[in-house]
Structure formats: structure tokens, C-alpha cells
C-alpha positions as CSV (number, residue, x, y, z in Angstrom):
1,M,-22.5,8.0,-6.9
2,R,-23.0,7.9,-10.7
3,K,-26.4,6.4,-11.9
4,G,-24.8,3.7,-14.1
5,Y,-23.0,2.5,-11.3
6,R,-25.9,2.0,-8.9
7,T,-27.7,0.3,-11.8
8,W,-24.8,-2.2,-12.2
9,I,-24.7,-2.9,-8.5
10,A,-28.6,-3.6,-8.4
11,A,-28.3,-5.8,-11.5
12,S,-25.4,-7.7,-10.1
13,S,-27.2,-8.4,-6.8
14,A,-30.2,-9.4,-8.7
15,V,-28.3,-11.8,-10.8
16,L,-26.5,-13.5,-7.8
17,A,-30.0,-13.8,-5.8
18,A,-31.6,-15.4,-8.8
19,S,-29.2,-17.9,-9.1
20,L,-28.6,-19.6,-5.6
21,A,-28.0,-23.6,-3.7
22,L,-24.0,-25.6,-2.4
23,T,-21.4,-29.1,-1.3
24,G,-17.7,-29.8,-1.0
25,C,-14.6,-27.7,-1.5
26,G,-11.5,-27.8,-3.7
27,S,-9.6,-25.6,-6.1
28,G,-9.9,-25.0,-10.0
29,G,-13.6,-24.3,-10.0
30,E,-14.4,-28.1,-10.9
31,Q,-16.1,-29.1,-7.8
32,K,-19.7,-28.7,-7.1
33,T,-21.7,-28.7,-3.9
34,A,-24.3,-31.2,-3.2
35,D,-26.9,-28.7,-4.4
36,G,-24.9,-27.8,-7.4
37,R,-23.2,-24.7,-6.6
38,T,-19.7,-24.1,-8.1
39,V,-17.0,-24.1,-5.5
40,V,-14.7,-21.2,-5.9
41,T,-11.5,-21.3,-3.7
42,F,-10.1,-18.3,-2.2
43,W,-6.6,-17.9,-0.5
44,Q,-6.4,-14.8,1.7
45,Q,-2.9,-14.0,3.1
46,K,-3.0,-13.7,6.7
47,F,-3.1,-10.1,8.1
48,E,-4.1,-8.5,11.1
49,D,-6.8,-10.6,13.1
50,Y,-9.6,-8.3,12.3
51,Q,-9.1,-8.9,8.6
52,Q,-9.6,-12.6,9.1
53,A,-12.8,-12.0,10.9
54,W,-13.9,-9.4,8.2
55,F,-13.2,-11.8,5.4
56,K,-15.0,-14.5,6.9
57,K,-18.0,-12.5,7.8
58,Q,-18.2,-11.3,4.0
59,V,-17.6,-14.8,2.5
60,D,-20.4,-16.1,5.0
61,T,-22.9,-13.4,3.9
62,F,-22.1,-14.1,0.3
63,N,-22.5,-17.8,0.6
64,T,-25.7,-17.4,2.5
65,N,-27.3,-15.0,0.1
66,Q,-27.2,-16.7,-3.3
67,T,-27.3,-20.3,-4.4
68,K,-25.0,-20.4,-7.5
69,I,-21.5,-20.0,-5.9
70,K,-19.9,-21.4,-2.8
71,V,-16.7,-19.5,-1.9
72,D,-14.2,-21.6,0.2
73,L,-12.1,-19.2,2.2
74,Q,-8.6,-20.5,3.2
75,V,-6.3,-18.2,5.3
76,V,-2.5,-18.9,4.4
77,P,0.3,-17.5,6.7
78,A,2.4,-14.9,5.1
79,D,5.8,-16.6,5.8
80,T,4.4,-19.7,3.7
81,W,2.5,-17.9,1.1
82,P,5.2,-17.7,-1.7
83,Q,6.0,-21.6,-1.4
84,K,2.4,-22.6,-1.1
85,L,1.4,-20.5,-4.0
86,K,4.3,-21.6,-6.3
87,A,3.5,-25.3,-5.4
88,A,0.0,-25.0,-6.1
89,Q,0.7,-23.2,-9.4
90,A,3.1,-25.8,-10.5
91,A,0.5,-28.4,-9.6
92,G,-2.3,-26.9,-11.6
93,K,-4.4,-26.5,-8.2
94,A,-3.8,-22.6,-7.7
95,P,-6.7,-21.0,-5.8
96,D,-9.6,-19.4,-8.2
97,I,-9.0,-16.1,-6.1
98,A,-6.0,-14.8,-4.3
99,T,-4.9,-11.9,-2.5
100,T,-2.0,-10.3,-4.5
101,N,-0.1,-6.8,-3.7
102,Y,0.3,-4.4,-6.3
103,G,4.1,-4.9,-6.7
104,N,3.5,-8.5,-7.7
105,I,0.9,-7.9,-10.7
106,P,3.4,-7.3,-13.5
107,A,5.6,-10.4,-12.9
108,A,2.5,-12.5,-12.5
109,V,0.9,-11.2,-15.8
110,A,4.2,-11.9,-17.6
111,N,4.2,-15.2,-16.3
112,G,0.7,-15.9,-17.4
113,E,-0.7,-16.3,-13.9
114,L,-3.4,-13.9,-13.8
115,A,-6.8,-13.8,-15.7
116,E,-7.7,-10.5,-17.5
117,L,-10.6,-9.2,-15.6
118,D,-12.1,-6.9,-18.6
119,G,-15.1,-8.6,-19.6
120,L,-15.5,-10.6,-16.3
121,L,-16.3,-7.4,-14.3
122,P,-18.5,-4.6,-15.6
123,T,-16.8,-1.4,-17.1
124,E,-18.5,0.7,-14.6
125,A,-16.6,-1.3,-11.7
126,F,-13.3,0.1,-13.2
127,D,-14.6,3.6,-13.7
128,D,-15.1,3.7,-9.9
129,I,-11.4,3.4,-9.3
130,K,-9.5,6.5,-8.5
131,D,-7.6,8.0,-11.3
132,N,-3.9,7.7,-9.6
133,V,-4.8,4.1,-8.4
134,R,-6.1,2.8,-11.9
135,S,-2.9,2.1,-13.4
136,F,-1.6,-0.1,-10.5
137,V,-3.8,-3.0,-11.7
138,T,-3.3,-2.6,-15.5
139,I,-0.8,-4.0,-18.0
140,N,-0.9,-2.7,-21.5
141,G,-4.3,-1.0,-20.7
142,K,-5.8,-4.4,-19.5
143,H,-7.0,-5.0,-16.0
144,Y,-5.4,-8.0,-14.1
145,A,-6.6,-7.2,-10.5
146,Y,-9.3,-5.3,-8.6
147,P,-7.7,-3.1,-6.0
148,M,-8.9,-3.3,-2.3
149,L,-7.0,-0.6,-0.4
150,V,-4.0,1.6,-0.3
151,E,-1.5,2.3,2.4
152,P,0.6,5.4,2.1
153,S,4.2,4.6,2.8
154,T,5.0,8.0,4.4
155,V,3.1,10.3,6.6
156,L,4.3,12.7,9.4
157,Y,3.2,12.0,12.8
158,Y,3.8,14.6,15.4
159,R,3.1,15.5,18.9
160,T,1.0,18.6,19.4
161,D,1.9,18.9,23.2
162,L,5.7,18.7,22.7
163,A,5.1,21.3,19.7
164,E,3.6,23.7,21.8
165,A,6.0,23.4,24.6
166,A,8.8,24.0,22.0
167,G,7.2,27.2,20.9
168,L,6.0,25.6,17.6
169,D,2.6,25.9,16.1
170,P,0.9,22.4,16.0
171,A,-1.7,23.8,13.4
172,K,1.2,24.6,11.0
173,P,3.5,21.4,10.8
174,P,6.5,21.6,8.8
175,A,5.8,21.7,5.1
176,S,9.4,21.7,3.7
177,W,12.6,19.5,4.4
178,A,14.1,22.8,5.8
179,E,11.2,23.4,8.2
180,L,11.4,19.7,9.2
181,D,15.0,20.1,10.2
182,T,14.0,23.0,12.3
183,W,11.2,21.3,14.0
184,A,13.5,18.3,14.7
185,A,16.1,20.5,16.2
186,K,13.7,22.2,18.6
187,L,11.8,19.0,19.5
188,T,15.0,17.3,20.4
189,Q,14.9,17.6,24.4
190,G,16.7,15.6,26.9
191,K,15.9,12.0,26.2
192,V,13.3,12.7,23.5
193,K,14.6,12.9,19.9
194,G,12.9,15.2,17.5
195,M,12.5,12.8,14.8
196,T,12.7,9.0,13.8
197,I,12.8,7.9,10.1
198,A,14.3,4.8,8.4
199,S,18.2,4.4,8.9
200,A,19.0,1.1,7.6
201,A,19.5,0.4,3.9
202,P,16.7,-2.5,3.6
203,D,14.3,-0.1,5.3
204,L,15.6,2.9,3.3
205,G,15.3,1.0,0.1
206,W,11.6,1.1,0.2
207,S,10.5,3.6,2.6
208,S,12.3,6.3,0.4
209,W,10.4,5.7,-2.7
210,G,8.1,8.5,-2.2
211,L,10.7,10.9,-1.3
212,Q,12.7,9.8,-4.3
213,Y,9.8,11.0,-6.4
214,N,9.6,14.2,-4.3
215,A,13.3,15.1,-4.8
216,C,13.6,14.5,-8.6
217,G,10.0,13.5,-10.1
218,H,11.0,10.3,-10.7
219,L,12.9,7.1,-9.4
220,P,16.7,6.5,-9.9
221,V,16.1,4.5,-13.1
222,A,15.1,5.4,-16.4
223,D,11.5,4.9,-17.4
224,D,12.2,1.9,-19.7
225,W,14.8,0.4,-17.1
226,S,17.5,1.0,-19.6
227,K,19.9,2.7,-17.1
228,S,20.4,4.1,-13.8
229,V,20.0,7.9,-13.2
230,A,21.1,7.8,-9.6
231,T,23.8,10.4,-10.1
232,E,21.2,13.3,-11.0
233,P,22.0,16.1,-8.5
234,C,18.5,16.3,-7.3
235,F,19.1,12.9,-5.4
236,E,21.7,14.8,-3.4
237,R,19.2,16.8,-1.6
238,L,17.5,13.6,-0.6
239,L,20.6,12.1,0.8
240,G,21.3,15.5,2.5
241,L,17.7,15.4,4.2
242,Y,18.7,12.2,5.9
243,K,22.2,13.2,6.7
244,G,20.9,16.5,8.5
245,L,18.6,14.5,10.6
246,Y,21.1,11.8,11.5
247,Q,24.3,13.7,12.0
248,G,22.5,16.7,13.6
249,G,21.7,14.2,16.5
250,Y,17.8,14.8,16.0
251,M,17.0,11.1,15.5
252,P,18.0,7.7,17.4
253,K,21.4,6.5,16.0
254,Q,20.5,2.8,16.9
255,P,16.7,2.4,16.6
256,K,15.3,-0.6,18.4
257,V,12.8,-1.4,15.6
258,G,12.5,-1.0,12.0
259,Y,10.6,1.7,9.9
260,A,7.4,-0.2,9.9
261,D,7.0,-0.2,13.5
262,G,5.8,2.8,15.5
263,T,6.7,1.6,19.0
264,P,9.4,4.3,19.7
265,Y,7.0,7.1,18.9
266,G,4.2,5.2,21.0
267,Q,6.4,5.1,23.9
268,G,7.3,8.7,23.8
269,E,10.8,8.4,22.8
270,V,10.6,10.7,19.8
271,A,8.5,13.7,18.9
272,M,8.0,13.2,15.3
273,M,7.8,10.2,13.1
274,A,7.9,9.3,9.4
275,G,5.8,6.2,9.3
276,G,3.2,4.3,7.1
277,S,-0.4,4.9,7.3
278,W,-0.7,1.5,9.2
279,V,1.0,3.0,12.2
280,V,-2.6,4.8,12.9
281,G,-3.7,1.3,13.7
282,Q,-0.8,0.4,15.9
283,L,-1.3,3.8,17.9
284,K,-5.0,3.1,18.4
285,N,-4.5,-0.5,19.6
286,E,-1.3,-0.2,21.5
287,F,-0.9,3.3,22.6
288,P,-4.4,4.7,22.9
289,K,-3.3,7.5,25.3
290,M,-1.1,9.0,22.5
291,I,-3.9,9.6,20.1
292,E,-5.1,12.8,21.7
293,K,-1.5,14.2,21.7
294,T,-1.0,13.2,18.1
295,A,-1.7,14.9,14.7
296,V,-0.8,13.8,11.3
297,A,0.3,15.7,8.1
298,P,1.5,15.0,4.6
299,F,5.3,14.4,4.9
300,P,7.2,17.6,4.1
301,S,8.3,18.3,0.5
302,V,11.7,19.3,-0.7
303,D,10.5,22.9,-1.6
304,G,7.1,23.0,0.6
305,D,4.9,22.2,-2.3
306,P,2.0,20.0,-0.9
307,S,1.1,18.7,-4.3
308,R,4.2,16.8,-4.9
309,T,4.4,13.1,-4.0
310,T,6.0,12.1,-0.7
311,A,4.5,8.6,-0.6
312,T,4.1,5.3,-2.5
313,L,0.9,3.5,-2.1
314,G,1.3,-0.1,-1.3
315,G,-1.7,-2.3,-0.9
316,W,-3.7,-5.3,-1.9
317,T,-6.1,-6.6,-4.7
318,L,-7.8,-9.7,-5.4
319,T,-7.0,-11.6,-8.7
320,V,-8.4,-14.5,-10.6
321,D,-6.2,-17.4,-11.6
322,A,-5.5,-17.6,-15.4
323,K,-6.2,-21.4,-15.3
324,S,-9.4,-21.2,-13.1
325,K,-12.1,-23.1,-14.5
326,A,-14.6,-21.0,-12.9
327,K,-13.3,-17.6,-13.9
328,Q,-16.8,-15.9,-14.3
329,D,-17.9,-17.2,-10.9
330,A,-14.7,-16.1,-9.1
331,A,-15.1,-12.7,-10.8
332,E,-18.6,-12.3,-9.5
333,F,-17.3,-12.9,-5.9
334,V,-14.7,-10.2,-6.5
335,A,-17.2,-7.8,-7.9
336,W,-19.5,-8.2,-4.9
337,L,-16.9,-7.9,-2.4
338,L,-14.6,-5.2,-3.6
339,A,-16.7,-3.5,-6.4
340,G,-20.3,-3.8,-5.2
341,E,-22.2,-2.0,-2.6
342,P,-19.8,0.6,-1.2
343,A,-21.1,-0.2,2.6
344,I,-19.3,-3.4,2.3
345,M,-15.9,-1.9,1.9
346,A,-16.8,0.9,4.1
347,D,-17.2,-1.6,6.9
348,F,-13.8,-2.9,6.2
349,F,-12.2,0.5,6.7
350,K,-14.1,1.0,9.9
351,A,-12.8,-2.3,11.0
352,S,-9.2,-1.2,10.2
353,G,-9.7,1.7,12.5
354,F,-9.4,3.8,9.3
355,S,-5.6,3.1,9.1
356,K,-5.9,1.9,5.4
357,Y,-7.7,4.0,2.5
358,T,-10.0,3.2,-0.2
359,V,-9.3,3.2,-3.9
360,R,-13.0,3.8,-5.0
361,T,-14.9,7.2,-5.4
362,S,-18.1,5.7,-4.2
363,V,-16.7,4.3,-1.0
364,D,-15.2,7.8,-0.2
365,E,-18.7,9.0,-0.6
366,A,-20.2,6.4,1.8
367,L,-17.5,7.1,4.4
368,A,-18.3,10.7,4.0
369,S,-21.6,10.1,5.7
370,N,-20.1,7.8,8.2
371,A,-20.1,9.4,11.7
372,D,-17.1,7.3,12.9
373,A,-15.1,8.1,9.8
374,S,-15.8,11.8,10.0
375,A,-15.0,11.8,13.7
376,D,-11.7,10.2,13.1
377,P,-8.5,12.7,13.6
378,F,-6.4,11.1,11.0
379,M,-8.7,9.8,8.1
380,K,-9.5,13.1,6.3
381,I,-5.8,14.4,6.1
382,I,-4.5,11.1,4.9
383,S,-7.4,10.2,2.3
384,E,-7.5,13.7,1.0
385,R,-4.0,15.1,1.2
386,V,-1.7,12.1,0.9
387,V,-3.5,9.3,-1.1
388,P,-4.3,11.6,-4.0
389,N,-0.8,12.5,-4.5
390,G,0.8,8.9,-4.1
391,K,2.4,7.0,-6.8
392,A,2.8,3.1,-7.4
393,E,5.6,1.2,-5.9
394,P,8.2,0.4,-8.4
395,A,8.1,-2.9,-10.1
396,Y,11.8,-3.3,-10.7
397,P,13.7,-6.0,-8.9
398,W,14.4,-5.1,-5.3
399,D,18.4,-5.2,-5.7
400,I,17.9,-1.8,-7.4
401,S,15.9,-0.3,-4.4
402,L,18.5,-1.8,-2.0
403,A,21.4,-0.3,-3.8
404,F,19.8,3.2,-3.5
405,G,19.0,2.5,0.1
406,T,22.7,1.6,0.5
407,A,23.7,5.0,-0.8
408,I,21.4,7.0,1.5
409,E,22.7,5.0,4.6
410,S,26.2,5.6,3.7
411,A,25.8,9.4,3.2
412,M,23.8,9.8,6.2
413,K,26.1,8.0,8.4
414,G,29.2,9.4,7.0
415,G,30.5,6.5,5.2
416,S,31.0,8.8,2.1
417,D,29.6,11.9,0.6
418,A,26.5,12.0,-1.2
419,P,28.0,12.3,-4.7
420,A,30.3,9.4,-4.1
421,A,27.5,7.2,-2.7
422,L,25.2,8.0,-5.5
423,R,28.0,7.1,-8.0
424,K,28.4,3.6,-6.1
425,A,24.6,3.1,-6.3
426,D,24.8,4.2,-10.0
427,A,27.2,1.3,-10.8
428,A,25.2,-1.3,-8.8
429,I,22.0,-0.4,-10.4
430,N,23.6,-0.5,-13.9
431,D,25.1,-4.0,-13.0
432,V,21.5,-5.3,-12.0
433,I,20.1,-4.0,-15.3
434,K,22.8,-5.7,-17.2
435,K,22.8,-9.0,-15.3
436,Q,19.1,-9.4,-15.4
437,S,18.7,-7.9,-18.9
438,L,16.1,-5.4,-17.7
439,A,16.5,-2.7,-20.3
440,G,13.0,-2.2,-22.2
441,T,11.4,-4.6,-19.9
442,A,9.5,-2.0,-17.9
443,P,5.9,-2.9,-17.6
444,T,3.5,-0.7,-19.7
445,R,0.6,0.3,-17.9
């Protein structure tokens, strides 16, 4: 870890320790506890149970070990989050701190909802963020969130026992799309399909972002959002990948669950799976006997180049409300939790079963000396070979992604050939651009 960063952590802790005492709760940073602490409200969107427990433990620790700030943690169910947050913002009672995903940052900044964090957090905190993630939380060079984690959208999971039985080398998983097709064919045996990957437009719309980058080096929209580029021939190769797996009979024609759910793999119905990194947690919790038979690898690339993007990186941040009366106090908690002592976030990733990945170099260093992290069969591959090549999820309207996902589904299931499907997507995307006046509105990082 860099010397300057350690110095800042020590200084930050000293400031917090020197200021401690607390009474009530509320929003907007205007309330004080009986002993004079500023109350900072923190809305955490409800995630897996272990996350609620981890956030509560950390908030309790923060509240116990200083006398200046009391953080009031409130857990909000995901299905009511948008309505509750919007109503709170309209009433001027938005939480001082909120969990915010990367994709919502540009729109929130455009709407004036997020406080700029430069000046509220030390420069060293931002220097610790990995290079390929830093732009996820910036608009016009200013930071509006501090990142907590990333989750690659696409990783290849495969059964090592079935690969050996099929005469394949588990130590050399498929690296190119052509090799993936060969593996899927050889692993399709009896009732076991060789592969599962998204096959419905809503899932294809987002789960294929990384492969869109892989096929063409960019998404099917011009960088300034002025026009569609979906008809570029390179995208035909991507549609061909899905078509080959589907029409070759190597994947379930009618999957029981969506892309995000790894149950078919866990139940032994498929030998390989394209899935997000979060499936690691599902396998460990719901199908532990499958772990010893499973290996992970970066998803194959169109030409076998392992340095090309195959996954986008979704994930969560903490943001400070632009209208908060306690921006600095809120930022001090964010800095302590997400940008402070690396052991705090290392503890989170251990609690997650190493199914989510750090955005900070110093936390990587802390995990390198953690025996549990070193022993995990998946963490090293995903953190070192998938995350560094990941790109941000697109910030353009969902209708554009859905139009492209519809094109993939049409081509893979024989509704139309690839060029025709892409022409239809091209027209639909240009229609979205025109109707929503998107040209020239792409956020500048």
C-alpha cells in the first residue's frame, strides 16, 4: 500500500476518534442526538441477508468508536426503492447516504441529486480505485460516488469431471468462440446439455454487453449517442455465436430460469454455464457439492485473445445527497467504510464468499495475505483475469439494449437471419435516439 494512503487512513481515524458523543434519527443531517452528534441517515437497498448483517455490524462499529456522527441505517426493499427514494427526494427528505448502482449515476448527476465528493473525501481515496473502474463514478472528471464492489456479468463455469469424461482437458478451457462451440458439442451427452447462456431478449439485452464489446470493441451505438451502429458486420459474429449454441442443440431450448440464476448448472442439467460472478455465491450456498467439480475461466473471446473484454462490471456505490445538510459528515462515514482501512472491505468480500470483487488496489493487497481468499478456487481467476478487462455498463436507455437483445434472440431462434435482425435493431435504436433526443447527450466521464 502506498505511504500517502496509510497516512490518510491514520489521520482520518484520528479525526473521528477525537470528535466523538449521540440522540435521535432523521434525514437531512439537521437532527442531533442528545449528546450532540449529527445524525446521518443511510438507506441501504436490501440485498442478500449477509449484506444486511455486514452493514449493521460496520455501522455499529462506526457509531461506537467516535462521538461526532451517528449513522442511522435503514434497509429498504429493492421493489420499493425507486418509489420511496423518489418520494423522499420530492419531499426534501432524501437520505444523506444511499446505495446507488453505477448505471444510475449519470442520470442522478444530470438531475442534480448527487453531491460532488471531490473535496469531501481525500484525493488519496480516489487514487486507490482501480484504473478501469475510476470512470464509473465520474462525470466530467468529478467524482459523484465512491465504489464498493464490482460483479462481472459473464464468467465461464464448467464441470471438470464431465470435461475429462468427454476427452477434454479441464486445465485448458475454451478460449475462443470456436472452441466453446466444440466443447459444448462434446459435453452434450444424454439429458445433459453442453452449455447454458441467455436466450430471451430481456436477458440478452444486458448479459451480452460484454460480448458486444468483444465482437466489435464497442456497443451498437455511436460514442456520442448520435446514431445506431448495430449493422456493423462484426456484430453478425456475435449473433452467430448464440445461433450456433441454440440451433446446434447444445443448450436448453426452454430454460426454467433466467440468466442470473445458476440453478440448472447447480442441478447438473448443463456442463458449462455463462453466468455472472454472483453465481459463485449461489453455488456455494445452494449446491456446495458442485464446487469441487467446478472451475471458472474468463468467457471465451471471439478470436481467443484473453485481454479483450467479455464482461461488463455492474455493482454498487455509496453516494451523498446533493441537498444534505451534513455532506461532510456523510462523506466521513463513506470514507471510513469504503475507502478506509482495507481490512473492513476485505471482511465484506469474505462474507460474500468471494463472489464480489474489490475496486481498490489496497484491498487486493489485503486479500492477498488472507488465507481464506488465497484458498478460494474462483477468486484469483475472476479478480485477476476477468475484472481488469471489464468495462462499465452502458448508461443509455434500456430500450436500446432491449432492441439489440431482440435481434440476438431472433437470429438464434431462426426468426430472421443475422443481417436482417441487425437492420431491425438498427431502426429501433435510431427511433429511440430520435424520440428521446439522445444525440450528443452521452455522459462525459
